[in-house]
C-alpha positions as CSV (number, residue, x, y, z in Angstrom):
1,M,7.9,-6.5,24.2
2,S,8.8,-7.3,27.6
3,Q,5.0,-6.8,29.2
4,T,1.2,-7.6,28.3
5,P,0.8,-5.0,25.5
6,V,-2.3,-2.9,25.7
7,F,-2.8,-0.2,22.6
8,P,-4.1,2.9,22.9
9,E,-7.5,3.8,23.2
10,G,-9.4,4.4,19.5
11,F,-6.6,2.7,18.1
12,L,-7.7,1.6,14.9
13,W,-7.7,-2.4,13.5
14,G,-8.2,-3.3,10.4
15,A,-7.2,-4.5,6.8
16,A,-6.1,-3.0,3.4
17,T,-6.8,-3.7,-0.3
18,A,-6.5,-2.2,-3.6
19,A,-9.1,-1.8,-6.4
20,H,-7.6,-3.7,-9.2
21,Q,-6.6,-6.3,-7.2
22,I,-9.8,-7.1,-5.9
23,E,-12.8,-5.9,-7.7
24,G,-13.1,-7.6,-11.2
25,S,-15.6,-6.1,-13.8
26,P,-12.7,-3.6,-14.3
27,L,-15.2,-2.2,-17.4
28,A,-18.9,-2.5,-15.5
29,D,-21.1,0.5,-15.7
30,G,-19.4,2.7,-17.8
31,A,-15.7,2.5,-16.2
32,G,-12.9,3.0,-18.5
33,P,-9.7,1.3,-18.7
34,S,-7.0,1.7,-16.7
35,I,-3.0,0.7,-17.3
36,W,-3.7,-2.3,-15.6
37,T,-6.5,-3.7,-17.6
38,R,-4.0,-2.9,-20.7
39,F,-0.8,-4.0,-19.1
40,A,-2.7,-7.7,-17.9
41,H,-4.1,-8.2,-21.7
42,T,-0.6,-7.5,-22.9
43,P,1.2,-10.9,-23.8
44,G,3.9,-12.0,-21.8
45,M,3.7,-9.2,-18.7
46,M,1.4,-11.1,-16.2
47,L,2.6,-14.7,-14.4
48,N,0.2,-17.2,-16.1
49,G,-2.0,-15.1,-17.9
50,D,-3.4,-13.9,-15.2
51,T,-5.9,-10.8,-15.1
52,G,-7.9,-8.9,-12.8
53,D,-11.0,-9.2,-14.8
54,V,-12.5,-11.5,-12.3
55,A,-10.1,-11.1,-9.1
56,C,-11.9,-11.8,-5.9
57,D,-15.3,-10.4,-7.5
58,H,-15.5,-7.8,-5.2
59,Y,-17.4,-5.2,-7.5
60,N,-20.4,-7.9,-6.9
61,R,-19.5,-9.0,-3.3
62,W,-19.0,-6.4,-1.3
63,R,-21.7,-7.0,0.9
64,E,-20.6,-10.3,1.7
65,D,-16.5,-8.7,2.4
66,V,-17.9,-6.1,4.9
67,K,-20.1,-8.6,6.7
68,L,-16.6,-10.6,6.9
69,M,-14.8,-7.9,8.4
70,R,-17.7,-7.2,11.1
71,E,-17.2,-10.7,11.9
72,L,-13.6,-10.2,12.7
73,G,-14.4,-7.1,14.9
74,L,-12.2,-4.5,12.3
75,T,-12.7,-1.0,13.1
76,A,-10.9,0.0,9.9
77,Y,-10.8,-0.8,6.5
78,R,-8.1,0.8,4.1
79,F,-9.2,0.7,0.5
80,S,-8.1,2.4,-2.8
81,V,-10.6,3.9,-5.9
82,S,-10.4,3.1,-9.5
83,W,-9.8,6.8,-10.9
84,S,-11.0,5.4,-14.1
85,R,-14.6,4.2,-12.7
86,I,-15.4,7.6,-11.6
87,L,-13.7,9.6,-14.7
88,P,-13.5,6.8,-17.3
89,E,-11.5,9.7,-19.6
90,G,-9.4,10.5,-16.7
91,T,-10.6,14.2,-16.7
92,G,-13.9,15.6,-17.5
93,R,-17.0,13.5,-17.5
94,V,-18.0,11.6,-14.3
95,N,-19.3,8.1,-13.9
96,P,-22.0,8.3,-11.3
97,K,-22.6,4.6,-10.9
98,G,-18.7,4.4,-10.6
99,V,-19.2,7.1,-7.3
100,D,-22.2,5.6,-6.5
101,F,-20.5,2.0,-5.9
102,Y,-18.1,3.6,-3.2
103,S,-21.0,5.6,-2.0
104,R,-22.8,2.2,-1.0
105,L,-19.5,0.8,0.1
106,V,-18.6,3.5,2.3
107,D,-22.3,3.6,3.9
108,A,-22.2,0.3,4.4
109,L,-18.5,0.1,6.4
110,L,-20.2,3.1,8.6
111,E,-23.0,1.1,9.5
112,N,-20.7,-1.5,10.4
113,G,-18.6,0.4,12.9
114,I,-16.0,0.3,10.4
115,E,-14.0,3.5,9.7
116,P,-13.5,3.9,6.0
117,L,-9.7,5.3,4.9
118,L,-9.6,5.9,1.3
119,T,-7.0,5.8,-1.1
120,L,-7.1,7.9,-4.3
121,Y,-4.4,6.7,-6.4
122,H,-3.2,2.9,-5.6
123,W,-1.6,2.6,-9.5
124,D,-4.7,2.2,-11.5
125,L,-3.9,5.0,-13.9
126,P,-7.2,5.7,-16.9
127,A,-5.4,4.2,-19.7
128,A,-6.9,7.5,-21.5
129,L,-4.5,9.8,-19.6
130,D,-1.5,7.0,-20.0
131,D,-2.1,8.0,-23.4
132,R,-1.8,11.9,-23.1
133,G,1.8,10.9,-21.2
134,G,0.3,9.7,-17.8
135,W,2.9,10.7,-15.1
136,L,5.4,11.9,-17.4
137,N,2.8,15.0,-18.7
138,R,3.3,17.8,-15.8
139,D,-0.6,18.4,-16.7
140,I,-1.4,15.5,-14.5
141,A,-1.0,17.4,-11.0
142,D,-4.3,19.4,-12.4
143,W,-5.8,16.0,-13.3
144,F,-5.3,14.2,-10.2
145,A,-6.6,17.4,-8.1
146,E,-9.6,17.4,-10.5
147,Y,-10.7,13.6,-10.0
148,A,-9.9,14.2,-5.8
149,G,-12.3,17.2,-5.9
150,V,-14.8,14.6,-7.5
151,M,-14.7,12.2,-4.7
152,Y,-14.2,15.0,-1.9
153,R,-17.6,16.6,-2.6
154,A,-19.0,13.0,-2.6
155,L,-17.8,11.4,0.2
156,D,-16.0,13.9,2.7
157,G,-17.6,13.7,5.8
158,R,-18.2,10.2,5.7
159,V,-15.0,9.3,5.0
160,K,-12.5,11.1,7.5
161,K,-9.3,9.7,6.4
162,W,-8.1,10.3,3.3
163,V,-4.6,9.3,1.4
164,T,-3.5,11.0,-1.7
165,L,-1.1,8.4,-3.1
166,N,-0.2,4.7,-2.3
167,E,3.5,3.8,-2.9
168,P,4.9,6.6,-5.2
169,W,8.3,4.4,-5.0
170,V,6.9,1.3,-6.6
171,V,5.0,3.1,-9.3
172,T,8.3,4.9,-10.7
173,D,10.5,2.3,-10.1
174,G,8.1,-0.3,-11.1
175,G,6.5,1.1,-13.9
176,Y,9.3,3.8,-15.5
177,L,12.7,2.4,-14.5
178,H,12.7,-1.3,-14.4
179,G,9.6,-2.5,-16.7
180,A,7.9,-5.0,-14.5
181,L,4.9,-2.9,-13.9
182,A,2.2,-0.7,-15.4
183,P,2.6,0.8,-17.8
184,G,5.9,-1.6,-18.4
185,H,8.7,1.4,-18.9
186,R,12.6,1.4,-18.5
187,S,13.8,4.8,-19.0
188,R,16.5,6.3,-16.4
189,F,15.5,9.5,-17.8
190,E,11.5,9.0,-17.2
191,A,11.4,7.8,-13.4
192,P,12.7,11.0,-12.0
193,I,10.2,13.0,-13.9
194,A,7.2,10.6,-12.9
195,S,8.3,10.5,-9.2
196,H,8.2,14.1,-9.4
197,N,4.8,14.7,-11.4
198,L,3.7,12.1,-8.6
199,M,4.4,14.4,-6.0
200,R,3.4,17.1,-7.5
201,A,0.0,15.6,-7.8
202,H,0.0,14.6,-4.3
203,G,0.5,18.2,-3.2
204,A,-2.3,19.7,-5.5
205,A,-4.6,17.2,-4.4
206,V,-3.9,18.3,-0.4
207,K,-4.1,21.5,-1.5
208,A,-7.8,20.6,-3.4
209,Y,-8.5,19.0,0.2
210,R,-7.7,21.8,2.2
211,E,-10.1,24.0,0.1
212,L,-13.3,21.2,-0.2
213,G,-12.4,18.9,3.0
214,K,-12.7,18.9,6.5
215,H,-11.1,16.1,8.1
216,E,-7.9,14.5,7.5
217,I,-5.4,13.9,4.8
218,G,-2.0,11.6,4.1
219,L,0.4,10.3,1.9
220,V,1.5,6.4,1.9
221,V,5.2,5.2,1.3
222,N,6.7,1.9,1.1
223,I,9.8,2.2,3.3
224,E,12.3,-0.2,4.7
225,P,15.5,0.3,6.7
226,K,18.7,0.0,5.1
227,Y,21.4,-2.1,6.9
228,P,24.9,-2.0,5.3
229,A,26.3,-5.3,5.0
230,S,30.0,-4.4,6.4
231,D,31.6,-1.4,7.5
232,S,33.8,-0.6,4.2
233,A,33.3,2.9,2.9
234,E,31.8,1.2,-0.1
235,D,28.6,-0.5,1.8
236,Q,28.2,2.4,3.8
237,A,27.9,4.6,0.6
238,A,25.6,2.2,-1.4
239,T,23.3,1.6,1.6
240,R,22.8,5.5,1.9
241,R,21.8,5.6,-1.6
242,A,19.4,2.5,-1.3
243,H,18.0,4.7,2.2
244,A,17.7,7.6,0.0
245,Y,16.6,6.3,-3.2
246,M,13.5,4.4,-1.1
247,N,13.0,6.2,2.0
248,E,13.6,9.8,1.5
249,Q,12.8,10.4,-2.3
250,Y,8.7,11.0,-1.3
251,L,9.0,11.6,2.2
252,H,11.9,14.5,2.1
253,P,10.2,16.7,-0.4
254,A,6.5,16.4,1.1
255,L,7.6,17.0,4.7
256,L,10.6,18.7,4.0
257,G,10.3,20.6,0.8
258,H,13.3,18.8,-1.0
259,Y,15.0,16.0,-2.4
260,P,17.4,14.2,-0.7
261,P,21.3,14.9,-2.7
262,E,22.0,11.4,-3.3
263,L,19.5,11.3,-6.1
264,K,21.7,13.5,-8.1
265,E,24.1,11.1,-7.8
266,I,21.8,8.1,-8.6
267,F,20.5,9.4,-11.4
268,G,23.4,11.6,-13.0
269,E,22.3,13.6,-16.2
270,A,19.0,12.3,-15.9
271,W,18.3,13.9,-12.7
272,P,16.8,17.1,-13.9
273,D,17.4,21.0,-12.0
274,W,13.7,21.0,-10.5
275,P,12.0,25.0,-10.3
276,A,11.4,25.9,-6.9
277,E,8.1,26.6,-7.2
278,D,7.2,23.0,-7.6
279,F,8.2,22.2,-3.8
280,E,6.0,25.1,-2.8
281,L,3.1,22.9,-4.4
282,I,4.8,19.3,-3.0
283,K,5.1,20.6,0.6
284,Q,1.4,20.6,2.1
285,K,0.8,20.3,5.9
286,L,-0.6,16.5,6.3
287,D,-2.4,15.1,9.0
288,F,-0.7,11.9,8.8
289,V,1.8,9.4,7.4
290,G,0.9,6.1,6.3
291,I,3.8,3.5,6.0
292,N,3.5,0.6,4.5
293,Y,6.3,-2.4,5.8
294,Y,7.4,-5.7,4.8
295,T,11.0,-6.2,5.2
296,R,14.6,-4.7,5.3
297,N,17.5,-4.7,3.1
298,V,21.2,-5.6,4.2
299,T,23.0,-4.0,1.4
300,R,26.6,-4.0,0.0
301,A,28.3,-2.4,-2.8
302,A,27.9,-3.8,-6.5
303,E,27.9,-3.1,-10.1
304,S,24.0,-2.6,-10.5
305,Y,21.4,-0.3,-12.2
306,P,20.6,2.1,-10.5
307,L,21.7,2.3,-7.4
308,N,25.6,0.3,-7.5
309,A,24.3,-1.5,-4.5
310,A,22.8,-4.9,-3.6
311,M,21.1,-6.7,-1.4
312,V,22.5,-9.4,0.6
313,K,20.6,-12.1,1.4
314,Q,20.7,-13.8,5.4
315,P,21.7,-17.3,5.6
316,L,19.7,-17.7,8.5
317,G,16.7,-15.8,7.9
318,T,13.2,-16.7,7.3
319,Y,12.0,-15.4,4.0
320,T,8.4,-15.4,2.5
321,E,7.0,-16.7,-0.6
322,T,7.7,-13.4,-2.4
323,G,11.4,-13.7,-0.8
324,W,11.3,-10.8,1.5
325,E,12.7,-11.8,4.9
326,V,11.0,-11.7,8.2
327,F,12.7,-8.9,10.2
328,P,9.9,-7.5,12.7
329,Q,12.7,-5.3,14.5
330,G,13.4,-3.1,11.1
331,L,9.5,-2.0,11.5
332,A,10.4,-0.5,15.3
333,D,13.7,0.7,13.9
334,L,11.8,2.7,10.9
335,L,9.1,3.9,13.0
336,L,11.8,5.4,15.3
337,W,13.7,6.9,12.2
338,F,10.9,8.0,11.3
339,K,10.2,10.0,14.4
340,R,14.2,11.2,14.8
341,T,14.0,12.7,11.3
342,Y,10.3,14.0,10.5
343,G,9.3,14.7,13.9
344,D,5.7,14.0,15.9
345,L,3.8,13.4,12.9
346,P,0.6,10.5,13.3
347,V,1.2,7.4,11.6
348,Y,-0.8,4.7,10.5
349,I,0.6,1.3,9.3
350,T,-1.0,1.2,6.3
351,E,-0.2,-2.5,4.6
352,N,1.9,-5.1,6.8
353,G,1.4,-8.6,5.8
354,A,3.1,-11.5,3.9
355,A,2.5,-14.5,1.6
356,F,3.3,-18.1,2.4
357,F,1.9,-20.8,0.8
358,D,-1.6,-21.8,1.3
359,P,-3.5,-24.3,-0.8
360,P,-5.9,-23.1,-3.3
361,T,-9.1,-25.0,-1.7
362,A,-9.5,-25.0,2.1
363,D,-9.5,-28.2,4.1
364,V,-13.1,-29.5,4.7
365,D,-14.3,-31.5,8.1
366,P,-15.9,-34.3,6.2
367,R,-18.5,-34.3,9.6
368,T,-19.4,-30.8,9.5
369,G,-18.5,-29.0,6.4
370,A,-16.5,-26.8,8.1
371,R,-13.9,-25.4,6.1
372,R,-10.4,-24.2,7.6
373,V,-7.3,-23.1,6.5
374,R,-4.1,-23.4,8.7
375,D,-1.2,-20.3,8.3
376,P,0.7,-20.7,11.4
377,L,3.9,-19.0,9.6
378,R,1.3,-15.7,9.0
379,I,-0.1,-15.7,12.6
380,D,3.8,-15.7,13.7
381,Y,4.8,-12.8,11.4
382,L,1.7,-10.9,12.3
383,R,2.4,-11.3,16.4
384,K,6.0,-10.1,16.0
385,H,5.1,-7.2,13.7
386,I,2.2,-5.9,16.0
387,G,4.4,-6.2,18.6
388,A,7.3,-4.5,17.2
389,V,4.5,-1.2,16.4
390,Y,3.6,-1.8,20.6
391,D,7.4,-1.5,21.1
392,A,7.7,1.7,19.0
393,I,4.4,3.2,20.5
394,Q,6.1,2.4,23.8
395,A,9.2,4.7,22.6
396,G,7.2,7.7,22.1
397,V,6.1,6.9,18.1
398,D,2.6,8.4,17.4
399,V,1.2,5.3,15.6
400,R,-2.5,5.6,15.5
401,G,-3.7,2.2,13.5
402,Y,-2.6,-0.9,11.9
403,M,-3.7,-2.4,8.3
404,L,-3.0,-6.1,7.9
405,W,-2.5,-6.6,4.2
406,S,-3.9,-7.9,3.1
407,L,-7.9,-8.5,3.7
408,L,-8.3,-11.3,1.2
409,D,-6.2,-13.2,-0.9
410,N,-5.6,-11.5,-4.5
411,L,-4.0,-10.6,-7.3
412,E,-0.7,-10.1,-6.9
413,W,-0.5,-7.3,-9.9
414,S,2.3,-8.7,-12.3
415,L,2.8,-12.2,-10.3
416,G,-0.8,-12.6,-10.8
417,Y,-3.0,-15.4,-8.2
418,S,0.9,-16.8,-7.5
419,K,0.7,-15.1,-4.1
420,R,-1.2,-15.4,-1.4
421,F,-1.1,-12.4,1.4
422,G,-5.2,-12.8,2.5
423,M,-6.0,-13.4,6.0
424,I,-9.3,-14.5,4.1
425,H,-8.7,-17.4,1.6
426,V,-10.1,-16.8,-1.7
427,N,-11.0,-20.3,-4.2
428,Y,-10.6,-18.0,-6.9
429,A,-12.6,-21.2,-8.9
430,T,-15.9,-20.5,-6.9
431,Q,-15.1,-16.9,-4.8
432,E,-16.0,-19.1,-1.8
433,R,-14.2,-17.1,1.3
434,T,-12.8,-18.7,4.4
435,P,-11.3,-17.2,7.2
436,K,-8.0,-18.2,7.9
437,D,-6.7,-19.1,11.3
438,S,-4.7,-16.1,11.3
439,A,-7.7,-14.0,10.3
440,R,-9.4,-15.7,13.6
441,W,-6.1,-14.8,16.1
442,Y,-6.3,-11.2,14.2
443,A,-9.7,-11.1,15.3
444,E,-9.0,-11.8,19.3
445,V,-5.9,-9.2,19.3
446,I,-8.6,-6.8,18.1
447,R,-11.1,-7.6,20.9
448,T,-8.4,-8.1,23.7
449,H,-7.0,-4.3,22.7
450,G,-3.7,-6.2,22.0
451,R,-3.7,-8.4,24.8
452,K,-3.5,-11.8,23.0
453,L,-0.2,-10.8,21.5
454,A,1.3,-11.9,25.2
455,E,-0.6,-15.7,24.6
456,P,1.2,-18.7,23.4
457,L,0.5,-18.8,19.8
458,P,-1.7,-21.5,19.0
459,Y,0.3,-24.0,17.2
């Protein structure tokens, strides 16, 4: 970033959340349980026994949260819908109170000049559908299209940017291969089936949108650049496998109509031969792709499951509370790779952020009672990564928005409440919200259309 950055007119500045991580009240007003409700209440699956039963209580405090978004100047808000709030059994009967909750939220966003980006699936499958096989059942493509259709009919027009799936890689790697996330399966044979059915469901939902909707729809993936640890043939091959597994496994079928060949090498006898007509369903025209970026991976060959590859920790690197290296250049590299590989499809950065240590309670000025949370490492992280986005735009990548992860400190899935990603601090005991210094800084980035990035950091 060699000049004072000015982002394009109409660039969306926002923040992102996920339903199960912030809403709480998972069974309120006729909602059905999700796989995460079930997973969190299974002993030993969640750190400290944490659950999403309360989370950030956004289900009851959403008006306060929208007010905070407006005060910070956000022009967009990416959130997800809980499928089991809408269809408690996953299909069939629609729960009107669930639809009404999201309808009121969308209206409030629009009234405050904030564009909604709605994600249909952010990992919280209805438990009733998991009982029928979940992502291992081919019928789930039709189930997902049915649910998507309910939401399109209710909100399209007020919502003009839709996302089918968030991070299908995490759904299958964590939920079906390694068992760290709901539904907690560990099977080399199940993971490819779940991945394929996720992509079939994505295609079915896009196809349904072309019949019912009138605006834009896309897919969100989490991807990260893979750099070989050395020039050795073994490390180069391991890097190609890691790249195919994480970065191409979902983008290739969605945008090119086929899987990368390395997946057959990775999964061996567990990799099925897929019918050609499946790819006709999966490869639908998309209006944009959302990219979630957090870190890079320096890769070496290793005897490890399933990639025969391992990450090499960098001795001089800076790492977040989740053990992820801070590497902003990786975001620019990734965006340029996307353009080279898939063309000029518009891109949104739909998640980018970091967990650093933040205290459980905000500091309070004894004279004024004002609350404050200082988070200089997060400001530095955001400044460098937003700068990398600007560099990619200058290099010709069509990036149209940036969504900071996350609006609020929240439930970090199976890690419970141990990691704080929010730009707004949440005191989980009282539910008090306190914008951190990073939130105030980000508000200035938005107000100045990016010029704030050229100023010295406030610490």
